[in-house]
MARBA-3410 file (N, C-alpha, C, O; in Angstrom, 1 decimal):
95
122.9,107.9,86.5,122.2,108.0,87.0,121.7,108.7,88.3,122.2,109.8,88.6 ~ 120.8,108.2,89.1,119.8,109.8,89.9,120.6,110.0,91.4,121.0,109.3,92.3 ~ 120.6,111.6,91.0,121.4,111.3,92.6,120.5,111.3,93.5,119.3,111.2,93.3 ~ 121.1,111.4,94.7,120.7,112.1,96.0,119.8,113.0,95.9,118.6,112.8,96.3 ~ 120.1,114.5,95.2,119.7,115.7,95.3,118.3,115.3,94.3,117.2,115.5,94.9
118.2,114.6,93.0,117.4,115.0,91.9,116.5,113.9,92.6,115.6,113.9,91.8 ~ 116.4,113.4,93.2,115.0,112.3,94.1,114.5,114.1,95.0,113.6,114.8,94.7 ~ 114.9,114.2,95.6,114.8,114.8,97.1,113.8,116.4,96.4,112.9,117.0,97.1 ~ 114.3,116.6,95.1,113.6,117.5,94.3,113.2,117.3,93.1,113.8,117.4,92.1 ~ 111.7,116.8,93.1,110.8,116.6,92.1,110.7,117.2,91.2,110.7,118.4,91.5
110.5,117.2,89.9,110.3,118.3,89.0,109.1,119.1,89.3,108.1,118.8,90.0 ~ 109.1,120.2,88.7,107.9,121.3,88.5,106.8,120.8,88.0,107.0,120.1,87.0 ~ 105.6,120.9,88.5,104.4,120.7,88.2,103.8,122.6,87.3,103.0,122.6,86.4 ~ 104.1,123.4,87.7,103.5,124.6,86.9,103.7,124.6,85.4,103.9,125.8,85.1 ~ 103.7,124.1,84.8,103.5,124.1,83.3,102.4,123.0,82.8,101.6,123.1,81.8
102.5,122.1,83.7,101.1,121.5,83.5,99.6,121.6,84.1,98.6,121.0,83.7 ~ 99.8,122.5,85.1,98.8,122.5,86.1,98.5,124.2,84.7,97.4,124.4,84.2 ~ 99.6,125.1,84.5,99.1,126.0,83.3,98.3,125.4,82.3,97.2,126.0,82.1 ~ 98.7,124.1,81.4,97.9,123.8,80.3,96.2,122.8,80.6,95.3,122.4,79.9 ~ 96.4,122.8,82.0,94.8,122.4,82.4,94.5,123.3,82.7,93.3,123.4,82.6
95.1,124.9,83.3,94.2,125.7,83.2,93.8,126.1,82.0,92.6,126.5,82.1 ~ 94.4,126.2,80.5,94.2,126.6,79.8,93.4,125.9,78.9,92.8,126.5,78.0 ~ 93.3,124.2,79.1,92.6,123.9,78.6,90.8,123.8,79.6,89.7,123.9,79.1 ~ 91.0,123.6,80.4,89.2,124.2,81.0,88.6,125.1,80.5,87.5,125.2,79.9 ~ 90.1,126.4,80.6,89.9,127.9,80.0,88.7,128.3,78.6,87.8,129.1,78.3
89.5,127.1,78.2,89.2,127.0,76.2,87.8,126.4,76.7,86.9,127.2,76.7 ~ 87.6,125.1,77.3,86.4,124.9,77.5,85.3,125.8,77.7,84.3,125.5,77.0 ~ 85.4,126.8,78.5,84.6,127.8,79.1,84.4,128.9,77.9,83.4,129.6,77.6 ~ 85.2,128.7,77.5,84.2,129.8,76.2,84.1,129.2,74.6,84.4,129.7,73.6 ~ 83.6,127.9,75.0,83.0,126.9,73.9,81.2,128.0,73.7,81.0,128.8,74.6
80.4,127.8,72.7,79.2,127.9,72.8,78.4,127.3,74.4,79.0,126.5,75.1 ~ 77.0,127.9,74.7,76.8,126.7,75.5,76.1,125.6,75.1,75.7,124.9,76.1 ~ 75.7,125.2,73.9,75.3,123.9,72.6,76.5,122.8,73.0,76.3,121.6,73.3 ~ 77.8,123.5,72.8,78.9,122.3,73.0,79.4,121.8,74.6,79.9,120.7,74.7 ~ 79.1,122.6,75.8,79.8,122.0,76.7,78.5,121.9,78.0,77.3,122.2,78.1
79.1,121.4,78.7,78.3,120.8,79.5,78.0,121.5,80.8,78.9,121.6,81.6 ~ 76.6,122.2,80.9,76.2,123.0,82.5,77.1,124.1,81.7,77.7,124.2,80.6 ~ 76.9,124.9,82.9,77.1,126.5,83.1,78.9,127.1,82.4,79.5,126.0,82.6 ~ 79.7,127.8,82.0,80.3,127.7,81.5,81.6,127.8,82.9,82.7,127.6,82.4 ~ 81.5,127.9,84.0,82.5,127.8,84.9,82.0,126.5,85.7,82.0,126.6,86.9
81.7,125.0,85.2,81.5,123.9,85.8,82.5,123.1,85.5,83.1,122.6,86.5 ~ 83.1,122.8,84.3,83.9,122.1,84.2,85.6,123.2,84.7,86.6,122.6,85.1 ~ 85.5,124.6,84.5,86.9,124.8,85.0,86.5,125.0,86.5,87.5,125.5,87.1 ~ 85.9,124.9,87.1,85.8,125.6,88.7,85.9,124.0,89.1,86.8,123.7,89.9 ~ 85.2,122.9,88.5,86.2,121.2,89.1,87.5,121.2,89.1,88.3,120.8,90.0
87.7,121.7,87.8,89.7,121.3,87.5,90.4,122.7,88.4,91.4,122.3,88.9 ~ 90.3,123.7,88.8,90.7,124.7,89.9,90.5,124.0,91.4,91.3,124.3,92.3 ~ 89.3,122.8,91.6,89.4,122.4,92.7,90.3,121.3,93.1,91.1,121.3,94.0 ~ 89.8,120.1,92.1,90.5,119.2,92.0,92.1,119.7,91.6,92.8,118.6,91.7 ~ 92.9,120.6,91.4,94.3,120.9,91.3,94.7,121.6,92.9,95.7,121.2,93.5
93.9,122.3,93.2,94.1,122.2,94.7,94.2,121.0,95.9,94.8,120.9,96.9 ~ 93.1,120.2,95.1,93.1,119.6,96.1,94.8,118.7,96.2,95.6,118.3,97.1 ~ 94.7,118.8,94.6,95.9,117.6,94.2,97.4,118.4,94.6,98.3,117.6,94.8 ~ 97.6,119.9,94.6,98.5,120.6,95.0,98.9,120.0,96.5,100.0,119.7,96.8 ~ 97.7,119.9,97.2,97.6,119.9,98.7,98.1,119.0,98.9,99.0,119.1,99.7
97.6,117.4,98.2,98.2,116.3,98.6,99.8,115.7,97.9,100.5,114.7,98.2 ~ 99.8,116.2,97.5,101.4,116.6,97.3,102.0,116.9,98.1,102.9,116.2,98.6 ~ 101.7,118.1,98.3,102.3,118.8,99.1,102.5,118.3,100.7,103.5,118.4,101.4 ~ 101.3,117.9,101.1,101.6,116.7,102.4,101.9,115.0,101.8,101.3,114.2,102.6 ~ 102.4,114.6,101.1,103.4,113.4,101.0,101.9,112.1,101.0,102.1,111.1,101.7
100.6,112.4,100.3,99.8,111.7,100.2,99.8,111.0,98.4,98.6,110.8,98.0 ~ 101.0,110.7,97.4,101.3,110.5,96.3,100.0,109.4,96.0,100.1,109.2,94.8 ~ 99.3,108.8,96.4,98.4,108.0,95.8,97.2,108.6,95.4,96.5,108.5,94.4 ~ 97.1,109.5,96.5,95.9,110.1,96.3,95.5,111.1,95.1,94.6,111.2,94.2 ~ 96.8,111.9,95.5,98.1,112.8,94.7,97.5,111.7,93.0,96.8,112.4,92.3
97.6,110.9,92.7,97.5,110.1,91.7,96.2,109.8,90.6,95.9,109.7,89.5 ~ 95.6,109.8,91.9,93.9,109.5,91.5,93.1,110.4,91.2,92.2,110.4,90.3 ~ 93.8,112.2,92.3,93.5,113.4,91.4,93.8,113.3,90.1,92.9,113.0,89.3 ~ 95.0,113.4,90.0,95.9,113.9,88.4,94.7,113.2,87.5,94.1,113.8,86.6 ~ 94.4,111.8,88.0,93.9,111.3,86.9,92.2,111.8,86.7,91.6,112.0,85.6
91.7,111.8,87.7,90.1,112.9,87.7,90.3,113.8,87.3,89.3,114.4,86.8 ~ 91.6,114.6,87.2,91.9,116.5,86.6,91.6,115.8,85.0,90.7,116.1,84.3 ~ 92.6,114.9,84.8,92.3,114.5,83.1,90.7,113.8,82.7,90.1,113.9,81.6 ~ 90.3,113.2,83.9,89.4,112.7,83.4,87.8,113.5,83.0,86.8,113.1,82.6 ~ 88.1,114.6,83.4,87.1,115.6,83.8,86.9,116.8,82.1,85.9,117.0,81.4
88.2,117.5,82.1,88.4,117.5,80.5,88.3,116.3,79.6,87.9,116.6,78.4 ~ 88.6,115.3,79.8,88.7,114.7,78.7,86.6,114.0,78.4,86.1,113.9,77.3 ~ 85.9,113.8,79.5,84.6,114.4,79.3,84.1,115.6,78.7,83.4,115.4,77.7 ~ 84.3,117.0,79.2,84.1,117.9,78.5,84.5,118.0,77.0,83.6,118.4,76.1 ~ 85.6,117.7,76.7,86.4,117.5,75.6,85.4,116.7,74.4,84.9,117.1,73.4
85.2,115.5,75.4,84.4,114.6,74.4,82.8,115.2,73.9,82.2,115.1,72.8 ~ 82.5,115.5,75.0,81.1,116.4,74.8,81.3,117.4,73.5,80.4,117.4,72.6 ~ 81.9,117.7,73.5,82.3,119.6,72.6,82.4,118.4,71.6,81.3,118.1,71.1 ~ 83.5,117.7,71.2,83.2,116.9,69.8,82.5,116.4,69.4,82.3,116.3,68.2 ~ 81.4,115.7,70.7,79.9,114.7,69.9,79.2,115.9,69.3,78.7,116.0,68.1
79.1,116.7,70.3,78.4,117.7,69.8,78.5,118.8,68.2,77.7,119.3,67.5 ~ 80.0,118.5,68.2,80.1,119.3,66.8,80.0,118.3,65.5,79.7,118.6,64.4 ~ 80.2,117.3,65.9,80.0,116.1,65.0,78.8,115.3,64.6,78.8,114.3,63.9 ~ 78.1,115.8,65.2,77.0,114.7,65.4,76.0,115.7,64.6,76.0,116.9,64.8 ~ 74.8,114.9,63.5,74.4,115.6,62.4,73.2,116.7,63.3,72.7,116.5,64.4
73.1,117.7,62.6,71.9,118.5,63.2,70.5,117.6,62.8,70.2,116.8,61.9 ~ 69.9,118.0,63.8,68.3,117.6,63.3,67.7,118.0,62.5,67.8,119.2,62.2 ~ 66.9,117.3,61.8,66.3,117.1,60.6,65.1,118.2,60.9,65.0,118.6,62.1 ~ 64.4,118.9,60.0,63.6,119.5,60.3,62.3,119.8,59.2,62.2,120.6,58.3 ~ 61.2,118.7,59.7,61.0,118.3,59.0,59.8,116.9,59.2,59.5,116.3,58.3
END
C-alpha cells in the first residue's frame, strides 16, 4: 500500500528528461538528408516543450503536463520516423 509520503513525493523526472535530451541530440547529429530542417529544430522544440512541461508540473497543471509529454514524444517520433524513412527509401534512379 502507498503511504502518504509516497504520494506527496512523486518519482524523479530527470532520467526521462536526460533520455529525451540525448535522443534530440542524436537526431541533431544525423546527416542533413536524414533530418527535418536545421540541426537545432528538433532539439530546440524538445527543449522548449520540456521547459514548459517542467513548469506545468511544478505549478500543478497535470492535464497540460500530460499533453506536453505526449507532444515531446510526438516530436521525437516524427524526427525518428523521417530519418528512418529516408534511410530505407530506395535511392533515386539515375537514368
